[in-house]
C-alpha positions in Angstrom: 2.8 27.8 10.7 5.4 27.0 13.4 6.9 23.5 13.5 8.5 21.9 16.5 10.7 18.9 15.8 11.5 16.6 18.7 14.6 14.3 18.7 16.3 16.9 16.5 19.8 15.6 17.3 19.2 12.3 15.5 19.5 11.4 11.9 15.9 11.9 10.8 15.4 14.8 13.2 18.3 16.7 11.8 17.2 16.1 8.2 13.7 17.2 9.0 14.9 20.5 10.6 17.2 21.0 7.6 14.4 20.3 5.1 12.0 22.6 6.7 14.6 25.3 7.0 15.4 25.0 3.4 11.8 25.5 2.6 11.7 28.7 4.6 9.5 27.2 7.4 9.4 28.6 10.9 10.9 25.6 12.7 12.4 24.9 16.1 14.4 21.7 16.7 14.9 20.3 20.2 17.2 17.4 21.0 16.7 15.0 23.9 18.7 17.2 26.3 16.4 20.1 25.6 13.1 18.1 25.5 12.5 14.8 27.2 9.1 14.0 25.7 8.3 11.5 28.5 8.3 14.4 31.1 5.1 16.4 31.2 6.9 19.5 32.6 9.4 19.5 29.8 6.7 19.2 27.2 4.5 21.8 28.8 7.4 24.2 28.9 8.3 23.6 25.2 4.7 24.3 24.1 4.5 27.4 26.3 7.8 28.8 24.9 7.5 27.8 21.3 3.8 27.6 20.7 3.9 25.1 17.8 1.2 24.6 15.3 2.6 21.2 14.2 4.9 18.8 16.0 7.0 16.2 14.3 8.1 13.5 16.8 11.4 12.1 15.8 12.3 11.3 19.4 12.6 7.5 20.1 14.4 4.8 22.0 15.9 2.9 19.0 18.2 0.4 20.7 16.4 -2.6 19.4 18.5 -5.2 21.2 18.7 -3.3 24.5 14.9 -3.0 24.6 14.7 -6.8 25.1 16.0 -6.4 28.6 15.0 -2.7 29.2 11.4 -2.6 27.8 10.2 -0.3 30.6 12.7 2.4 29.6 11.9 1.9 25.9 8.1 2.1 26.6 8.7 5.4 28.5 10.1 7.0 25.4 8.3 5.2 22.7 4.9 4.8 24.3 4.3 7.3 27.1 6.3 10.2 25.4 4.0 10.2 22.3 1.0 10.2 24.5 2.2 13.2 26.4 2.9 15.0 23.2 -0.5 14.2 21.8 -2.2 15.4 24.9 -0.3 18.7 24.7 -1.3 19.0 21.0 -4.9 18.4 21.8 -4.9 21.0 24.6 -3.3 23.7 22.3 -4.9 22.8 19.0 -1.6 21.7 17.4 -1.3 18.8 15.0 1.2 15.9 15.3 3.2 13.7 13.0 4.6 10.8 14.9 7.4 8.6 13.4 7.0 4.9 13.9 8.6 1.7 12.6 8.2 -1.5 10.5 8.8 -3.4 13.7 5.1 -3.1 14.6 4.7 -6.0 12.1 5.9 -9.5 12.7 8.0 -9.6 9.5 7.1 -13.3 9.0 5.3 -15.3 6.3 4.9 -12.3 3.9 5.5 -12.1 0.2 3.6 -8.9 -0.5 4.1 -5.4 1.1 2.3 -4.6 4.3 -0.6 -2.1 3.7 -1.1 0.7 6.1 -4.1 -1.0 7.6 -2.6 -4.4 8.1 -3.1 -5.6 11.8 0.1 -5.0 13.8 1.8 -8.0 15.4 5.1 -7.0 16.9 7.6 -9.8 17.9 10.1 -7.7 19.8 10.1 -5.4 22.8 11.0 -2.5 20.6 8.1 -3.2 18.2 5.7 -3.4 21.2 6.8 0.0 22.5 6.5 1.6 19.0 3.0 0.2 18.6 2.1 1.6 22.0 3.1 5.0 20.8 1.0 4.7 17.7 -2.0 3.6 19.7 -1.6 6.5 22.1 -1.3 9.1 19.4 -4.3 7.9 17.5 -6.4 7.7 20.7 -5.5 11.1 22.0 -5.5 13.0 18.7 -7.5 11.0 16.2 -8.3 13.7 13.6 -5.2 15.8 13.9 -2.4 13.3 13.7 -0.5 11.2 11.3 1.7 8.1 12.1 4.6 7.8 9.6 6.2 4.4 9.6 9.7 4.1 8.2 12.4 1.5 8.1 16.0 0.6 7.1 17.0 4.3 7.4 20.4 5.6 6.4 21.6 9.2 6.1 24.4 11.7 6.3 24.2 12.1 10.1 25.3 9.4 12.6 25.9 5.7 12.3 24.0 3.5 9.8 24.4 0.5 7.6 25.4 2.4 4.4 28.1 4.3 6.3 29.4 1.0 7.7 29.6 -0.5 4.3 31.5 2.5 3.0 34.0 2.1 5.8 34.3 -1.7 5.3 34.8 -1.3 1.6 37.9 0.8 2.3 39.3 -1.6 4.9 38.4 -5.2 3.8 38.9 -7.3 0.7 35.5 -9.0 1.3 32.4 -8.4 3.5 29.8 -10.9 4.5 26.2 -9.5 4.6 22.9 -11.2 5.4 20.8 -12.1 2.4 17.7 -13.5 4.2 16.1 -10.2 5.5 14.2 -8.2 3.0 13.1 -4.5 3.3 13.3 -1.1 1.7 16.6 0.9 2.1 15.4 4.5 2.8 17.3 7.8 2.8 16.3 9.8 5.8 16.4 13.0 3.7 13.6 11.5 1.6 11.5 10.8 4.7 12.1 14.4 5.9 10.9 15.7 2.6 7.8 13.6 2.8 7.1 14.8 6.4 7.4 18.4 5.2 4.9 17.7 2.4 2.5 15.9 4.6 2.5 18.3 7.6 0.2 21.1 6.1 -2.3 18.4 5.0 -2.8 16.8 8.4 -6.3 17.3 9.7 -9.8 15.9 9.6 -9.4 14.9 5.9 -5.8 13.6 6.1 -4.8 11.6 9.1 -4.0 8.0 10.2 -1.1 5.9 9.0 1.4 6.5 6.2 4.4 4.4 5.1 7.5 6.5 4.3 10.0 4.0 2.9 11.6 3.9 -0.6 9.9 2.0 -3.3 11.1 -1.4 -4.4 12.8 -4.0 -2.1 16.2 -5.5 -1.3 18.1 -7.6 1.1 20.9 -6.2 3.2 23.2 -8.1 0.8 21.6 -6.3 -2.2 22.0 -3.0 -0.5 25.7 -3.6 0.3 26.4 -4.6 -3.3 24.7 -1.4 -4.5 26.8 0.7 -2.1 30.0 -0.9 -3.5 28.8 -0.4 -7.0 28.0 3.2 -6.3 31.5 4.1 -5.2 33.2 2.2 -8.1 34.1 -0.9 -6.1 33.5 -4.5 -7.2 30.2 -5.6 -5.8 31.3 -9.3 -5.9 33.5 -8.4 -2.9 30.2 -8.6 -0.9 29.5 -12.2 0.1 26.0 -13.5 1.1 25.3 -15.1 4.5 22.3 -15.7 6.7 21.0 -14.2 9.9 22.4 -17.1 11.9 25.9 -15.7 11.3 24.9 -12.5 13.3 22.8 -13.6 16.3 21.0 -10.8 18.0 18.9 -10.6 21.2 16.0 -9.2 19.2 15.0 -11.2 16.1 15.1 -9.1 12.9 12.1 -9.2 10.6 12.6 -11.4 7.6 10.2 -9.3 5.5 9.8 -5.6 6.2 8.4 -4.3 2.9 5.7 -1.6 3.3 3.1 -0.5 0.9 2.5 3.1 0.0 -1.2 3.4 -0.9 -2.1 6.3 1.4 0.1 8.9 -0.3 -2.2 9.1 -3.3 -5.1 9.9 -1.0 -3.0 12.8 0.4 -2.3 14.1 -3.1 1.3 13.1 -3.1 3.2 10.7 -5.4 4.6 7.4 -4.1 8.1 7.4 -2.8 10.9 6.9 -5.3 13.0 3.8 -5.9 15.6 3.0 -3.3 18.5 2.7 -5.8 17.9 6.3 -7.1 17.9 7.7 -3.6 21.0 5.7 -2.6 23.1 7.0 -5.5 22.1 10.6 -4.7 22.9 10.1 -1.0 26.3 8.4 -1.3 28.4 11.5 -2.0 26.8 13.2 1.0 27.2 10.3 3.4 30.9 10.1 2.4 31.5 13.7 3.4 30.1 13.4 6.9 32.1 12.0 9.8 30.1 9.3 11.7 29.7 11.1 14.9 26.8 10.3 17.2 24.4 13.1 18.0 22.3 13.6 21.2 
C-alpha cells in the first residue's frame, strides 16, 4: 500500500511521514510548495505521479485568528482542498484520512467529553472552515474515508505551546498561563501513530469520525506546570490567569475535551494519558530548534 501525506512540512505531517517510514511503509510526503491541495491540477498531477492507495491530509490553514478576517482563504484550504482530494480518491479508488479539529464544536457549556457523533457547532471562522472540510470528505467519499479530529497539539517540529513554555522557563522567573480553557494536550507523534494504525482499516466497515487526542484533561495552566515539573523546575513558578488577560480575535473554546469511543470499534485501544505522552516527548522537543516548516 502506497501512502501519500499532504502538508508533510508541518508538525503532524512530518511526524506521520516519520512514523510510516519507521514502520517500513511505502510513503511519499509533499509539503504545501509541492502540493497545493486546493488546486485541481496539482492534485491530479500528484495522483498521476505517485498513485496513492491511501492519502493522509495534514494540509490545513491553521492561523485561527487570521481566519476571522480571511475566511475565504481559510475555506479554500480547509474546505475546498479536502473536497478536491476526496474526489481524486473516489476517481482512483484510494482511501482518505482527513485531519480535523476540536474547533468544529462550540466549546461552551460542556462538562463531559464531546462524543464523535455530537452535532458540530463552530463559533469561529477557522472552525467553520474545518467543518466544511469534514462535510466535503464524508459526502464525496462516505465509505472510504475517516475524519480524525485532534486538538492542543505539540511536537518536536515547529512552534507550539510546550516549546514556548520550555523557552520561558529558561528566561523568566514566573509565567502567567490561562486556567479557564480545558482540553487534552496531545503529542503529534501519538496522533501519527494512531493514523498509521487506522489507515489499513479504513473502508466500508471502518469509516467516519475518530477523535485522536490524549486521554485525560487539563487546562493550559496544568500543562505548563507539568512541563516545568518535567524538566526539574518548580511548577509554582507558573501563575494562573484567565483568558481576558490574552484577548484574541477568535475566541478560544472553554472546553475542548473529546471522547474516544470509536477506537474500540476499530480494534484499537484508547489513547494514552496526556502526562505519560508529555514526559516521553519533552527530551525530544528540547533537542529540536523551533524553526518553522513549509
